[in-house]
C-alpha positions in Angstrom: -61.0 -83.8 -28.9 -62.8 -86.2 -26.6 -65.5 -84.7 -24.4 -65.3 -87.7 -22.1 -61.6 -87.7 -21.4 -60.7 -85.9 -18.2 -59.0 -82.5 -18.4 -55.6 -82.6 -16.7 -56.0 -79.2 -15.0 -59.0 -80.5 -13.2 -57.7 -83.9 -12.6 -54.2 -83.2 -11.2 -53.7 -80.7 -8.3 -50.4 -82.2 -7.0 -48.2 -83.3 -9.9 -45.5 -84.7 -7.7 -47.7 -87.8 -7.2 -47.2 -88.6 -10.9 -43.7 -89.7 -10.4 -44.4 -91.5 -7.1 -47.1 -93.6 -8.7 -45.2 -94.3 -11.9 -42.2 -95.5 -10.0 -44.3 -97.7 -7.8 -46.0 -99.4 -10.8 -42.6 -99.7 -12.5 -41.3 -101.6 -9.4 -44.1 -104.1 -9.8 -47.0 -102.8 -7.7 -49.7 -103.1 -10.3 -53.0 -103.0 -8.4 -54.6 -100.1 -6.5 -54.3 -102.1 -3.3 -50.6 -102.7 -3.8 -50.0 -99.1 -4.9 -51.7 -97.7 -1.9 -49.6 -99.8 0.5 -46.3 -99.1 -1.3 -46.8 -95.3 -1.7 -48.8 -94.5 1.4 -50.8 -92.0 -0.6 -54.3 -91.1 0.2 -57.1 -92.3 -2.1 -57.4 -88.9 -3.6 -53.6 -88.5 -4.3 -53.4 -92.0 -5.7 -56.4 -91.3 -7.9 -54.7 -88.1 -9.2 -51.6 -90.0 -10.0 -53.3 -92.8 -11.9 -55.6 -90.4 -13.8 -52.8 -88.0 -14.6 -50.4 -90.8 -15.8 -53.2 -92.2 -18.1 -53.9 -88.7 -19.5 -50.2 -88.2 -20.5 -49.9 -91.8 -21.8 -47.5 -93.1 -19.2 -49.6 -96.0 -18.0 -52.1 -98.5 -19.3 -54.4 -101.0 -17.7 -55.2 -104.7 -18.1 -57.8 -105.3 -15.3 -56.9 -105.3 -12.5 -53.3 -104.4 -13.2 -51.7 -101.2 -14.3 -48.5 -101.2 -16.4 -46.0 -98.5 -17.3 -45.2 -97.3 -20.8 -41.5 -96.8 -21.6 -40.2 -93.3 -21.5 -39.2 -91.9 -24.9 -35.6 -91.0 -23.9 -33.2 -92.3 -21.3 -30.3 -90.2 -20.1 -29.6 -91.8 -16.7 -31.3 -88.8 -15.0 -34.7 -90.2 -14.1 -36.5 -87.0 -13.1 -35.3 -85.2 -16.3 -36.3 -88.2 -18.4 -39.7 -88.3 -16.7 -40.5 -84.6 -17.2 -39.3 -84.7 -20.8 -41.4 -87.8 -21.5 -44.5 -86.0 -20.3 -43.7 -83.0 -22.4 -43.0 -85.2 -25.4 -46.3 -87.0 -25.1 -48.2 -83.7 -24.8 -46.4 -82.3 -27.8 -47.2 -85.2 -30.0 -50.9 -84.6 -29.4 -50.6 -80.8 -29.7 -51.5 -80.7 -33.4 -53.2 -77.6 -34.9 -56.6 -78.6 -36.3 -56.5 -81.9 -34.3 -55.6 -80.7 -30.8 -55.4 -83.3 -28.0 -57.4 -82.2 -25.0 -54.3 -81.8 -22.8 -52.7 -79.4 -25.2 -53.7 -76.7 -22.8 -50.5 -77.3 -20.9 -48.3 -76.3 -23.9 -50.6 -73.7 -25.3 -50.6 -71.8 -22.0 -46.8 -71.8 -21.9 -46.7 -70.7 -25.5 -48.7 -67.6 -24.5 -46.1 -66.7 -21.9 -43.2 -67.2 -24.4 -44.9 -65.2 -27.2 -45.9 -62.3 -24.9 -42.6 -62.4 -23.0 -44.4 -62.7 -19.7 -41.3 -63.0 -17.4 -43.2 -62.8 -14.1 -46.8 -63.7 -13.4 -49.2 -64.4 -10.5 -51.2 -67.5 -10.8 -54.4 -65.8 -9.9 -54.0 -63.1 -12.7 -57.3 -63.2 -14.6 -56.0 -61.0 -17.4 -53.3 -63.5 -18.1 -55.4 -66.6 -18.0 -58.2 -65.0 -20.1 -55.5 -64.1 -22.6 -54.4 -67.7 -22.6 -57.9 -68.8 -23.5 -58.0 -66.2 -26.3 -54.7 -67.5 -27.8 -55.9 -71.1 -27.6 -59.2 -70.2 -29.3 -57.4 -68.3 -32.1 -55.4 -71.5 -32.7 -58.6 -73.6 -32.8 -58.3 -75.3 -29.4 -61.8 -75.7 -27.9 -61.9 -78.3 -25.1 -65.3 -79.6 -24.0 -66.6 -81.6 -21.1 -70.1 -82.9 -20.5 -70.8 -79.5 -19.0 -69.7 -77.6 -22.1 -66.7 -75.5 -23.1 -63.8 -75.6 -20.6 -62.1 -72.3 -19.9 -59.4 -71.2 -17.5 -60.1 -69.9 -14.0 -58.2 -69.3 -10.8 -58.2 -73.0 -9.8 -57.2 -74.2 -13.2 -54.4 -71.6 -13.4 -53.1 -72.6 -10.0 -53.1 -76.3 -11.1 -51.4 -75.3 -14.4 -48.7 -73.4 -12.6 -48.0 -76.4 -10.3 -47.7 -78.7 -13.3 -45.6 -76.3 -15.3 -43.2 -75.9 -12.3 -43.0 -79.7 -11.9 -42.2 -80.0 -15.7 -39.4 -77.4 -15.4 -41.1 -74.6 -17.4 -41.6 -72.0 -14.7 -40.2 -71.4 -11.2 -42.1 -70.4 -8.1 -40.6 -67.2 -6.8 -42.8 -66.4 -3.7 -46.5 -67.0 -2.9 -48.4 -66.9 -6.1 -45.6 -65.3 -8.1 -43.8 -67.3 -10.7 -41.0 -66.7 -13.3 -41.1 -67.9 -16.9 -37.8 -69.7 -17.2 -37.4 -73.2 -18.8 -35.0 -75.5 -16.9 -31.5 -75.3 -18.3 -30.8 -79.1 -18.0 -34.1 -79.7 -20.0 -33.1 -77.3 -22.8 -29.6 -78.6 -23.0 -30.8 -82.2 -23.2 -33.3 -81.2 -25.9 -30.5 -79.6 -28.0 -28.4 -82.8 -27.6 -31.4 -84.9 -28.7 -32.3 -82.7 -31.7 -28.6 -82.7 -32.9 -28.1 -86.4 -32.3 -31.2 -87.3 -34.4 -29.4 -85.6 -37.3 -26.1 -87.4 -36.5 -24.4 -84.1 -35.7 -23.3 -82.0 -32.8 -24.7 -78.9 -34.5 -28.3 -78.0 -35.4 -29.8 -74.9 -37.1 -31.8 -72.7 -34.8 -34.8 -72.9 -37.1 -34.4 -76.7 -37.1 -34.2 -76.7 -33.4 -37.4 -74.7 -33.0 -39.1 -77.0 -35.4 -37.9 -80.0 -33.3 -39.2 -78.4 -30.1 -42.6 -78.0 -31.7 -42.7 -81.6 -32.8 -41.3 -83.1 -29.6 -41.4 -80.9 -26.5 -42.8 -77.4 -26.5 -44.8 -75.0 -28.7 -42.3 -72.3 -29.7 -42.7 -69.5 -32.3 -40.0 -67.2 -33.5 -40.8 -63.5 -33.1 -41.7 -61.4 -36.2 -38.1 -60.4 -36.7 -36.9 -64.1 -36.4 -35.7 -64.0 -32.8 -36.0 -66.9 -30.3 -38.5 -65.9 -27.5 -36.8 -64.1 -24.7 -37.3 -66.7 -21.9 -35.7 -69.4 -24.1 -33.1 -67.0 -25.3 -31.9 -66.3 -21.8 -31.4 -70.0 -21.2 -29.4 -70.4 -24.4 -27.3 -67.4 -23.3 -26.6 -69.1 -19.9 -25.6 -72.3 -21.6 -23.2 -70.4 -23.8 -21.8 -68.6 -20.8 -21.3 -71.9 -19.0 -19.5 -73.4 -21.9 -22.1 -76.0 -22.9 -23.0 -74.7 -26.3 -22.1 -72.0 -28.9 -24.5 -70.1 -31.0 -22.8 -69.8 -34.4 -23.1 -68.9 -38.0 -22.9 -72.0 -40.1 -23.8 -72.4 -43.8 -26.1 -70.1 -45.6 -29.3 -70.5 -43.5 -31.0 -67.3 -42.5 -29.9 -65.7 -39.2 -32.0 -66.3 -36.1 -31.4 -64.0 -33.2 -31.6 -64.4 -29.4 -34.1 -61.9 -28.0 -33.1 -59.5 -25.2 -29.7 -61.0 -24.4 -26.4 -59.1 -24.4 -23.6 -59.9 -26.9 -20.8 -62.1 -25.8 -18.1 -64.5 -27.0 -19.7 -67.7 -28.2 -22.7 -66.0 -29.9 -22.0 -65.0 -33.5 -23.5 -61.8 -34.8 -25.4 -63.6 -37.7 -25.9 -66.8 -35.8 -28.1 -69.5 -37.3 -27.1 -72.7 -35.5 -26.4 -74.2 -32.1 -23.3 -76.2 -31.5 -23.0 -78.7 -28.6 -19.6 -78.2 -26.8 -19.9 -80.5 -23.7 
């Protein structure tokens, strides 16, 4: 874990500039002067965009020009592809024992999933201290030239903004946010995970494993349930007719945590089937 690499929760306060700057470079504006003219961003906002895009592996540089790196998936929905690409690049570096410095983004979210924190305020010291404790237990210890980096009010606000931009939480009012992954993002991830196996159906355990490798850090509960915030999204996708949660083969059952029973969710479900 590099001590010289910038830390994304310090470097990016306004994540919407990431897309603005990426699209401008992709259109052929490859120098800082060209980017500033095309985007009309301030020096600070342009700097945030360039630094943030470098930290998530979306741009490179051959002096004096920047260039974009292809997104990992293309669905024809540019903002979804952009968000999923960032999450993918973060997930590929979130390796226990060899954590990338920006793994904080996913580790903080894993804390909310594991602890079923459905609503939080982004100045809640109890929560961000607990996020630090989870990260340390998992061996994530980010350093800068000033020493160990820990969460605080400013970093938690910046994390919340980035998580909202990525479709992981929603801002309810003021500092209050809800932990609820974007339905379109989750549905697309199910499609991708199943398609990689050449099927329209994927085991729930397989899907959780795919998420950990490609998008989010997710752990089943001790009684083999999907975390409640993700379970609620899967429930909604069933209700809307996009997926079924079914029993298929002899794999062990995986439950949906804290959702009601309904048609389309088998009692001993172990798989997700894409319907539409």
